[in-house]
N, C-alpha and C positions, 0 to 999 in steps of 0.2 A: 567166754563163748569161743569155741574153736571155729576155725574157718569152715571146716567140713559141715558142722552143724548149721552155721549161718547160711551156706548155700542150699542145704536141704530145706531149710525153713523158708527162704525168700526166692528160690529159683523160679517158682511158678509165677510170682508177682513180676519178676523181671521179664519173663517171656511174654506175659500178657501185656505189659507196658510196651515192649518192643513191637508186638503185633499191632497195638493200637496206634503207635506213632507211625509205623510204616503204612498202615491203611489210611490214616489221615493225610499223609504226604502224597500218597498215590491219588486220592480223591481230589486234593487241591491241584495237583499237576494236571489231572484230567480236565478239570473245569477252568483253570486259569490259563493254560497254554493255548494261544490262538490256533485255530485250525482253518485250513482253506476249504471252503465249500466248492465242490467241483460241479461242473455242468451248468446248463442254462437254468435260471430260476424264473418261475412264473408266479403270478398272483391270480388267484381265482376269487371272484366276487360271487358270493352266495346270497340268495334271498330265502328266507324261511328255512335256513339251515342246510337244505340239500338241493335247492334249485339253482343250477349254475346260471348266473346272469352274464358274466363276462370273464374271459381268460386273457391276461396281459403278460407279455414277455418283459421282464424287468430290464433287459439290456437294450430295449428299444429307446426311441427318442422321447423326450419329455412331451407329455400330452395330458389333457384333461378328459375324463370319462364321465359324462353326466349320467346319472341313474334316475330314471323316472318309472315308477311302478305304481299302478293303481291297486290298492289293498283295501278291500271292503269299502268303507266310506272314506277312507283316508288315502292320501297320495304321498308316496315316498319320493322326495326330491333330494338328491345328494350329488356331490361331485367328488370323484376319486381321482387323484392326480399322481401321475408318474413323473418324478423329478430326480435327476441325478441317480438313476437306477434304484430309487427307493419309491415306495408307494405310501400314500396317506389319504385320509378323508379330509378334504379342505372345506367342505360346506355340507350342511345337513339341515333338514327342517324339523329335526327332533327337538324336544324341549330342553334336554340337559346338556347337549353339545359335548358329552364325554368323548365321543368318537373323534371329533375334530381335535380335541386337546391331546389325543394319544400320539400325535405327531406322525412321522414317517418311519417305515420299517423296511428292512432288507434281508432279514434272516429267516430261515425256515423254522426257527423256534418262536416266532412272533406272529400274532394275529391282531387284526383290528376288528372291533365289534361295535355295532350300533344296535343295542337291544330294543329300543322303541320301534325302530324301523325293520328289525329282524334281518339285518344285513351283516355279513361277516366277510372279511378279506383275509385270505390265508395264502402264505407263500410256500411253495414246494419246489423241489428239484427232481428231475427225472433220474439223476444219479444220486442215490441216497448216501448221506454221510452218517456218522455215528450219532449226530444230533438231529437228524431229520427223518421223516417218514414220507413215503410216496402217498400222496393223496390224489385220488382220481375221482 
């Protein structure tokens, strides 16, 4: 087989392979290279998905925020704690305690959810980065 015939037959495969390798490398670099999140970060505590219960500045001092909500015949009793500029649910009266085991978060790409109590903690920044959205 001549070199000219070989390139005619396999040139498309080489170009496709090169494109796939460069795309994979670009995606890996995008997700693995750490990026600095700019601006002040806040945590909003929502009840029933859209009712804002509390807004907390993550750069503030360590503090516990008790949550007491009367919901129909049930009572929501939780404690959300700000510690080392991270936020987490440290106590809840829900049955499964998944929200407590989620730990502390500090990134705009993370949320804490307590489904039985219908409580959600979301972090946002007023200056959006490529991995965050403004949530108001």
